[in-house]
C-alpha positions as CSV (number, residue, x, y, z in Angstrom):
1,X,93.6,45.2,39.2
2,X,94.2,48.0,41.3
3,X,92.0,51.2,39.4
4,X,93.6,54.8,39.5
5,X,92.1,57.6,38.3
6,X,94.4,61.1,37.6
7,X,92.8,64.1,37.1
8,X,89.5,63.5,35.3
9,X,87.6,66.1,34.4
10,X,84.7,66.6,32.6
11,X,83.5,69.3,31.0
12,X,79.5,70.1,29.1
13,X,79.4,73.4,27.3
14,X,80.2,76.2,29.6
15,X,79.6,73.2,32.8
16,X,82.1,72.3,34.8
17,X,81.0,68.5,36.1
18,X,84.4,66.8,37.2
19,X,87.7,69.0,37.9
20,X,91.0,67.6,37.7
21,X,89.5,64.4,40.4
22,X,92.1,61.8,41.5
23,X,92.5,58.7,43.9
24,X,92.7,55.1,43.0
25,X,91.2,52.2,44.5
26,X,92.6,48.5,45.4
27,X,91.1,44.9,45.2
28,X,89.2,44.0,48.3
29,X,87.9,47.5,48.4
30,X,84.1,48.7,49.6
31,X,84.2,52.3,48.3
32,X,81.6,54.6,49.1
33,X,81.2,57.4,46.4
34,X,79.1,60.2,47.9
35,X,78.0,64.1,47.3
36,X,75.1,66.2,46.8
37,X,72.3,65.9,42.9
38,X,74.7,67.6,41.4
39,X,78.1,66.9,42.6
40,X,79.4,65.0,39.3
41,X,79.3,61.5,40.6
42,X,77.1,59.7,38.1
43,X,79.5,61.6,35.5
44,X,81.8,59.8,36.9
45,X,80.6,56.1,37.1
46,X,80.1,56.4,33.3
47,X,83.1,57.8,32.6
48,X,84.9,54.5,34.5
49,X,82.5,51.8,32.4
50,X,84.1,53.9,29.3
51,X,79.7,55.0,28.6
52,X,81.5,58.7,28.7
53,X,85.1,59.9,27.9
54,X,86.6,62.4,29.8
55,X,87.4,66.5,29.1
56,X,90.4,65.1,30.3
57,X,92.5,63.5,32.8
58,X,93.2,59.6,32.4
59,X,91.9,56.2,33.8
60,X,94.3,53.0,34.2
61,X,93.1,49.5,35.2
62,X,96.2,47.6,36.4
63,X,98.7,48.9,33.6
64,X,96.2,49.2,30.7
65,X,94.6,52.7,29.9
66,X,90.9,52.9,29.7
67,X,90.9,54.9,26.6
68,X,93.3,52.8,24.5
69,X,91.9,49.2,25.8
70,X,88.5,49.9,26.4
71,X,86.5,45.9,25.3
72,X,89.3,44.5,27.6
73,X,88.4,46.6,30.0
74,X,84.4,46.3,29.9
75,X,85.1,43.1,30.0
76,X,86.4,43.0,33.4
77,X,83.9,45.8,34.7
78,X,80.3,45.4,36.2
79,X,77.9,47.9,36.6
80,X,74.4,48.2,38.4
81,X,73.2,51.6,37.1
82,X,70.1,53.7,39.4
83,X,66.9,52.8,37.3
84,X,68.2,49.4,36.9
85,X,67.0,48.7,32.9
86,X,65.6,45.2,32.8
87,X,63.6,43.0,29.9
88,X,61.1,42.9,31.9
89,X,58.7,40.3,29.6
90,X,62.0,37.7,30.4
91,X,61.7,35.0,32.9
92,X,65.0,35.8,35.5
93,X,66.6,32.6,33.8
94,X,66.0,33.5,29.8
95,X,67.3,37.4,31.0
96,X,70.6,36.0,32.9
97,X,71.5,33.6,29.9
98,X,71.1,36.6,27.4
99,X,73.3,38.3,29.6
100,X,75.6,35.1,29.7
101,X,75.8,34.9,25.7
102,X,76.6,39.1,25.2
103,X,79.9,38.2,27.8
104,X,80.4,34.5,26.7
105,X,79.6,33.2,29.3
106,X,79.2,29.2,30.4
107,X,75.5,28.7,30.4
108,X,77.1,26.9,34.4
109,X,77.4,30.1,35.1
110,X,74.4,31.3,35.3
111,X,73.3,29.1,37.2
112,X,76.2,29.5,40.1
113,X,75.4,33.3,40.2
114,X,71.3,32.4,40.5
115,X,72.4,31.0,43.8
116,X,75.2,33.2,45.0
117,X,72.5,36.2,45.0
118,X,69.4,34.4,45.8
119,X,67.3,34.1,42.8
120,X,66.9,30.7,42.9
121,X,62.7,30.8,44.5
122,X,62.0,33.0,42.0
123,X,63.6,31.9,38.3
124,X,60.3,30.7,37.1
125,X,59.1,33.9,37.3
126,X,59.0,36.6,34.8
127,X,60.8,39.6,35.7
128,X,57.8,42.4,35.9
129,X,56.3,39.7,38.7
130,X,58.9,40.4,40.6
131,X,59.1,42.5,43.7
132,X,61.9,45.8,43.5
133,X,64.1,44.2,45.9
134,X,64.2,40.9,44.1
135,X,64.3,43.3,40.3
136,X,67.6,44.6,42.1
137,X,69.0,41.2,42.4
138,X,68.7,40.5,38.8
139,X,70.6,43.3,37.9
140,X,73.0,42.6,40.1
141,X,73.4,39.1,39.0
142,X,73.6,40.4,35.8
143,X,76.6,42.6,36.5
144,X,78.7,39.8,37.8
145,X,77.9,37.4,35.7
146,X,81.1,37.7,33.9
147,X,83.5,37.7,36.9
148,X,84.3,41.5,36.8
149,X,87.1,42.7,38.6
150,X,85.4,46.1,39.3
151,X,81.8,46.8,40.1
152,X,80.2,49.7,40.3
153,X,77.0,50.1,41.7
154,X,74.5,53.3,41.6
155,X,72.3,53.8,44.5
156,X,71.8,49.8,44.8
157,X,69.3,50.0,46.9
158,X,67.4,52.5,46.2
159,X,62.9,52.0,47.2
160,X,63.9,48.7,49.3
161,X,62.2,48.2,52.4
162,X,64.3,47.3,55.5
163,X,64.6,43.6,55.5
164,X,65.4,44.0,51.6
165,X,68.1,46.7,52.2
166,X,69.8,44.5,54.5
167,X,70.2,41.4,52.1
168,X,71.0,43.5,49.7
169,X,73.9,44.5,51.6
170,X,75.1,41.3,53.2
171,X,75.2,40.3,49.6
172,X,77.7,43.6,48.2
173,X,79.8,42.5,51.8
174,X,80.3,39.0,49.8
175,X,81.4,40.5,46.8
176,X,83.2,43.2,48.1
177,X,86.3,40.5,49.4
178,X,87.5,40.0,46.1
179,X,87.2,42.9,43.5
180,X,86.8,45.9,43.9
181,X,83.4,47.5,44.8
182,X,82.6,51.4,44.0
183,X,78.8,52.4,45.1
184,X,77.2,55.0,45.2
185,X,73.9,56.0,47.9
186,X,72.2,59.0,49.3
187,X,71.9,56.8,52.1
188,X,74.8,57.2,54.6
189,X,74.0,55.0,57.4
190,X,74.3,52.9,54.5
191,X,77.6,53.8,53.0
192,X,78.9,53.7,56.9
193,X,77.6,50.0,57.5
194,X,79.5,48.7,54.3
195,X,81.6,50.9,53.1
196,X,85.6,50.8,54.2
197,X,86.4,53.7,52.4
198,X,84.4,57.2,51.3
199,X,84.9,59.5,48.7
200,X,83.2,62.5,48.2
201,X,82.3,65.2,45.7
202,X,80.6,68.5,45.8
203,X,80.3,70.6,43.0
204,X,82.6,68.5,40.8
205,X,85.5,68.2,43.3
206,X,86.8,65.8,45.3
207,X,87.2,67.8,49.2
208,X,87.7,64.3,50.8
209,X,89.0,60.8,51.2
210,X,89.4,58.8,54.0
211,X,88.9,55.7,55.6
212,X,86.0,55.3,57.8
213,X,88.2,53.8,60.4
214,X,90.2,56.9,60.7
215,X,87.0,59.0,60.9
216,X,85.8,56.4,64.2
217,X,88.9,56.7,66.1
218,X,89.1,60.8,65.6
219,X,89.5,62.5,68.6
220,X,87.2,64.6,67.7
221,X,83.7,65.1,70.2
222,X,80.6,66.6,68.7
223,X,78.4,67.4,72.2
224,X,74.7,70.1,71.4
225,X,73.9,71.8,74.3
226,X,70.8,73.9,75.5
227,X,71.7,77.1,77.5
228,X,68.4,79.0,79.0
229,X,69.4,82.4,77.5
230,X,70.8,83.3,73.5
231,X,74.3,83.7,73.5
232,X,76.8,85.1,71.6
233,X,79.1,83.1,69.3
234,X,82.4,84.8,70.4
235,X,81.5,84.1,74.1
236,X,80.9,80.4,73.1
237,X,84.9,81.0,71.6
238,X,86.6,80.8,74.6
239,X,85.9,77.4,76.1
240,X,89.0,75.4,75.6
241,X,89.9,73.4,73.1
242,X,87.5,74.3,71.2
243,X,87.3,73.5,67.5
244,X,83.9,74.2,65.7
245,X,80.5,76.3,66.9
246,X,77.5,76.5,64.9
247,X,74.4,77.5,65.8
248,X,71.1,75.3,66.0
249,X,68.7,77.5,66.2
250,X,67.8,80.0,69.5
251,X,70.4,79.2,72.4
252,X,70.9,75.7,71.0
253,X,74.2,75.1,69.7
254,X,76.3,72.0,67.7
255,X,79.8,72.3,69.5
256,X,82.9,70.1,67.9
257,X,85.6,70.2,70.7
258,X,89.5,68.9,69.5
259,X,90.3,66.4,72.5
260,X,88.7,62.5,74.2
261,X,88.5,64.4,77.4
262,X,84.9,64.5,78.0
263,X,83.3,68.2,77.6
264,X,80.7,67.6,79.1
265,X,81.6,68.7,83.1
266,X,83.4,71.4,81.0
267,X,80.5,73.0,80.0
268,X,78.8,72.4,82.6
269,X,81.0,74.5,85.0
270,X,80.8,77.1,81.9
271,X,77.1,77.8,82.1
272,X,77.6,77.7,86.1
273,X,80.2,80.1,86.2
274,X,78.5,82.4,83.8
275,X,75.3,82.7,85.1
276,X,73.7,80.4,82.5
277,X,72.2,77.1,82.9
278,X,72.8,74.1,80.3
279,X,68.8,72.6,79.9
280,X,70.5,70.0,77.9
281,X,74.0,68.4,77.2
282,X,74.0,65.8,74.2
283,X,77.3,63.8,73.1
284,X,76.8,63.7,68.8
285,X,79.3,61.1,67.5
286,X,81.3,62.2,64.6
287,X,79.7,59.8,61.8
288,X,79.1,60.3,58.5
289,X,76.5,62.3,58.1
290,X,78.0,65.3,60.6
291,X,81.1,64.9,57.8
292,X,79.1,65.2,54.8
293,X,77.1,68.2,56.1
294,X,80.3,69.7,57.5
295,X,81.5,69.6,53.6
296,X,78.8,70.2,51.4
297,X,76.8,72.8,53.5
298,X,78.0,75.7,51.3
């Protein structure tokens, strides 16, 4: 089942939270939804779950229009909110049986999901006795109990320690093999490790939608250089293949070159020819953090 979002806008009074956002997701994709606070990520996810109605635009799940088939589509959607609301006085198995009854899912599925998310050692406990990592597993178990085609995860690893993050990461990767996963996170390294693709929102607008493999294979190279003296930006713009110049501080610059040729020797020669010394020349890979900063700096 594909998910198609077409020109979705959401307005609260005079504030435009989403502005004609469009994209399409396919089964087997894990897609990162990124953006600064206030970018519209949570609003978009709530629209996709049917919790909010868009001001304009359409959402299709396969051939079904969300606004006309809400109960049917919600049966195919799993959602883990950022703050993961749980009935903490219930036992783990009791809580999941409660969810199974809501979704009219056989009790045998509860045991399957408990094993799948690694909750077996903790099923005898009440939820308030669990660590944050195991509470996240309970939330994930409830979200996938009815075997949804679409799984929406809002900050699924927030507050977890490194070991717990790795465990949840592996679980998400396993779940993403046969369904659509839309994952929102502020941890960009986590998104790079898990996702096949990213969609970046800023002030309600979609700024980017790309496969991470495309970003990694980009021929652009980023180099940080520090000179012994301060130089003018216009002076640096005489460098060959220069795509972008950014002053980090004082005599330190980030230079982006549109070439796969190693530009470090060129920078060294450039400094010598102009009476400068290059105190450091450090290649920096073009990663998601760099791209995010470039797109959302203003």
